[in-house]
N, C-alpha and C positions, 0 to 999 in steps of 0.2 A: 525398678522396673528392668528388665534385659536388655543389652546394647546389641543391633544388628553391626556385625562389619562386614565391608563393602570396601574392594580398591573405590570401586566410584559410586555415588553417589549424585543425578543430575533431578534438580528440579523445573519442571513441565515437561510433559508427557504434548510436547509438542511438534513441530516440524522440526524446527535446528534440534530439540533433546531426545525424540526417537531413533533421528541419522548421527546425533554421539551416540547416543548406545548402542547402534547396531556396533558400530567399528571398534567405540574400544570395547565390547565384548567378542570381537573376530577375533580382536588381540590374544585373548586369554584374560582376559578384569573380572571381575564381579562385578555387575552396574546393576543397583538398583533405581530406578525413575519413579519418584515421585510427585502428584497432584493431589490438588485436590479437588478436580471437578472432581463429576461419575464418571468421564467420558474422556479417553485419550483423543488426544487431535480436532478437539472439535472445529477450530476452525477450519480444518483439510475440511470438514465434510461441508462446509455450510460455504465455504470459498467459490469463485464464478458461476454461480448460481448453483451449486451443488455438482457440477463437471472439474471443479480445481484446475482452474491455469495453473500448472505446476509448473511452469518452467520457458524458456522463451528462445527463440535461434538464435534470436542476437541479442549478445552481455557482453556490454563493457561499462567500464566504471562510471563511464557518464551517463547509465543508468536510475545514479546510487545520490543519496542525498549524505552527508558528511557533514563537520565543521575537519573534517580530515578526508579532503577528498581520494590520495592513494591508497589506503587502509586497506578499497577491500580487491584492490586489485590481486593480494598475496594468495588469499581462499577463492576467489575465482576461477583462476589461472589451474587452479592446485585440484581441482573437482566442479568442472565446466557444466557450461545444460548438458555438454553431451557422455558427459558420464550419468547424470539421474535421468537420459533419455534412453540408456544402452541399458538400467538397472527395468525404470517401464518395462522396455522389447524385452529383455528376460523373461518377466512378468505373464509376457502374454495380453498386455492394457493399448486396447484401442483407442485412439488419442485422431485427433487432427488438426489443424490446423488454421486460427483464424486472422486477423489483421494483427499487421505487425507483429509478424511472425512467432503469434501467443499461442497454446500449446495448452490444450481441453483435454481432459479424460469423452471418450466416446458414450460413456456409460455415465458414471458415477465416480464424485469424488469420495467413495467406501473404496475406490480399487486402487490409489494413490495407501490409505491408510492398514488397507489389509495388509498391502505389499511390504510396508511399515511395520507392523506387526506381525507376518510373519519371518521375515530380518530379525527381530527382535529376537522372537520368540525361540529360531533356528543359534541362532547365539548366546543364547540363554538370558538374557538377560529379562531381569523383577522387575516388575512396574505395578506398586500400587495407587487407584485411587483414594477418592474422597480423603483423603491426607489431610490437615490439619497441623503447617506447620511452625511451632509459638519460638523459637530460638537455633542459632546455626550461630557455634563461636567456633576458634579455632585452638586448641590447646597444645601447652606447652612445649608436646614430643612430637607439633604438627598437622595432625592430626583432625580432621572439622569433626563437632557434634553437634547432631541434632536433633535436638527434643521434637517432636508428634504425638498425634492423635492414637499414632500407633508407635507406640516407642520409642524409644532414645535409638537414632545409626551415628555408624562413625563413616570416617572412611579416607581416606591420604588422595583425596581430589574429590575437585566442588563444583560442579556445573551448574552455572546458573542461566536455566532455558524459559523463564517467565513472562516474554513478552513483551509488549509492552501496554500501553491502560482505554486502546479501543476497546470498541463492542463487551465494553461491561457485564450484559447480559447474558455473553458469555462468560465470564467469572475473572475479564481480568482487571488486577488491582495492579499497585505500584511496586511490589512485594522485594520485587529484584532490581527495582534501584534502590529501595533502602535498604537491603543488601551489599549493593555496591557501596556506601553511605561509609552501612557502618565499619565495610572497609580498608576505607580511605579514598574512598574511588571520587571524579571529579562525573556528576552527571547534569548535564549539558540539559537546560527547562524546554523539559516536551510539548509539544502540542498536536491537534488530530490534524492525518494526514488525507489526504490520498476519499476527501469529504463533499460535499457538496454543500454549498454556499446557499444559508439567505440571508434577504433583499430588505432597502428600505421601506419603509411604509407603501413610498409612490410608487415606487418599481413594482413594490409583492401585487396591488392591488389588479395592475390589468394583467401580470405576465401569470399570475395560480388561474383566472382565468381558461388557459392555455395553459392550463396542463395535459401532459402526455405530447405536444411539440417538440420534435427535435428538430436539428439543422447541424448540416457540415460546415463548421465553421474552421477559424485559426481563432484560437484565446490567446492572448501575450499581458505580458505583462514586462516589469525596466532585467527582472529575471532570469524569465525565460515564456516558449511559446509552445501551444498545442496547438494542433489541425485531426482532429474526432468531431463528432456529435456534440452538439450541446442538446439538454431538456431540459425542457419547462418543468415548476413543478408546482402541487397548492402550495410550497414552501418558496422554492425559488429556482433554484437552477441547481444541475447537476450534471450527467451524463458525461464520459469520456474526457474530454478533452473540461472539464469543468472540476473535476477531478480530480487530473494529474496541475494545473496551473496552483490549484490550493496549496499544494507542499509545496507553494514559490512566492504563496502569500500571503502580504503580514495586513494587519489588520490596522485598517483607514485610508490602505492603497486603493485606486481603482482597475479596473482588469480591461481592456482593449477586445473589443468582439469584431471582428471582417468577417458579417454575416454572408458576402459573396463574396472568396477568394479567388474566384477562376475568370471573375466578371472585371470590367472596366465602367465602372457602372454612369458615371457621367458621359464616358459615349454610346454607353447601350439607353440614356436618359432622349441624348442631344441628334441620335439614327431617326428611334422612336416618335417625337417632333419633327425631324423633316416629311419620316413617311405619309404620320399621320397627324398634326396638329391637335387637333380634338380629343386624343384619346387620352384619355384619362392617365394620373401616376399611377393608381394603384392597379388599374390591369398589364400594366408595364413588369409591375415588381411582382404581379403577382406569380404572372413565369416564373420567379425563383424561387418565391419565399410565398408561406400559406401567409394565406390574404388574414385571417384572423392577427396573425402575428407584425403584417400591416400597420391595418385596424391599430394595435397597439403603441405601437411602435410611434406610426407618426402623426400618426388625430383621423379619423376620417374624416374629415373638411380639408386635409391635405391632401389625401389620399384621394375623398372625389374630387382630386381639382384637372383642368385641361390641362395635357403640358403646353400650350401658345403661352396657360396666366403666366407662368411659373417663370422668373425670370433663369439668364446663365447663373446665378450668382446663387441663387436659389435651391435650381441642379446642384449644382459641387454643394450647395449644402448639407441637401438631402443625399447624394455621393458618400458625400465622406462619415454621417452618420451609419451609414449602413455600411460602409467599411470602418469606420471605426468609432461601433457603439462604444459609450466611456459608461462603464455599470459600479458604480460600489456598490460593494458583498456592505451589509449590515452586522454581519460574522457566518458562521461557520453552522454549519449541527453537530459537531462537536465530539466529544468521542464516543459519541452514541451511536452513532452514521457510517464512521471515521475505516476508515480498512488499514490502515497501518496509523502508527506513532513516532512522529519526527521528536530528533530528540535524544539523548538515552547515556549508559555509559559511555564516559570519554575515549575513542579508540586507540587517542597517545598512551593510554596505562593497559595498554595490551598488547602480545603479541597480532601481528598480524600475520605470522605464519599459521598460530595455532591457537586464536584467540586467548592465550593463556595471562593470569593477573602478572604484572611487573611486582607488583606491589606488594602482594603475598601468592606465598609457590602454590600449587596447586588449585587454586582459584582459578576457573576459566568461565568468562560472560558470551553468549551469542544469542544469533536471533537479533530480531527485532528489541532486546532489549538491550545494545548499543545502538550507540550514533549512527546507525547506516540503515537508511530507505530508500527504497526501491518506488521507481514509478507502478502505474496500472500493467499487467505483463507479465503478469508473471515471475519479476526481478527477485518482490519478495520471498519465494518460497525459497530462490537461485537459491537469495545471500540463505536462507535459515537453511537449505542442502549441501549449503558450502561451507558457514563458517561450524558449521555442525560436526563434520567432517574431518575435518583439522585439526578442529581440538580430541575429534573417535583419536585421529594415531598418537597421543602423548597423553592426553587424560589416563 
């Protein structure tokens, strides 16, 4: 079977892979992108509810999780959110800002993918989809050779942009991690990030009945804290605050939820008792929390108690329950619904400037396959754009 020779082969028609391809081709490099999927940029298309949260106005290393927390700084500064926003603006793609600086397309995620594919076409990038790769080797002469279902490919540079394990129905596989290990790289253990929690049976039994209820809270554990909505579901807990804290959660840990972060509930109860001692507890709480939720959390008997029947100690216990609701998740929903994958290729073995392996010349790892995981809010896309751009400058 004949061998196709290229300067650069990129495995993964992902956000990072397409960005890398564009930049490498702009330098006059002959670039071939290979992907086993039937469409390029599938995660781009599905992201943000079909609107693609493509970056954020506020981006810093603090918005990322890695065993090397400084690694992402160089790439994020070399290709910033403003650079990507500039590209979006050049294509006149309408977008808007939501909470916390998140930027979304007005119309469709397709606008971002169309932009990237247009840039690829203009630069002369070739993209081969439905391509299964059987082997990847480096020859004695220093070139990479790939055996695929579309024949053999040879290249000076090989870029791994295969993503993580999140959402396997979209085609996620451990391929990138296996290539890293094949070439002697350390891969940090992976786990699901930005993912809903499942609950212990006792909690699930009443929370499932409140599916669809959302509450603005502060959710925290010993590692981090986020203020956003939580969403009660028939499987457990979701919503932005839960997804954020899930990336910092370890199995067996509890999380703490402040259900009324803007109130001092003990003072509210004391004042309500002074105003009308016969007022029922549930009626006071219902001004601030959904009635059905109060019933599930505290029970009907306590909720139906007049304030005058509750001792100061009991009122303090109730306040603590509301301000420091302790709940121990059973697990997460796993990769099936996770937005990202924690862990990945050890950044200490990559150049922070261009993502090249320090072990194998010409081998690059970009995007989610690396041990860099962003918060919810466009950060993972910004890492994809930045790491892809940096690799494209030298690959």
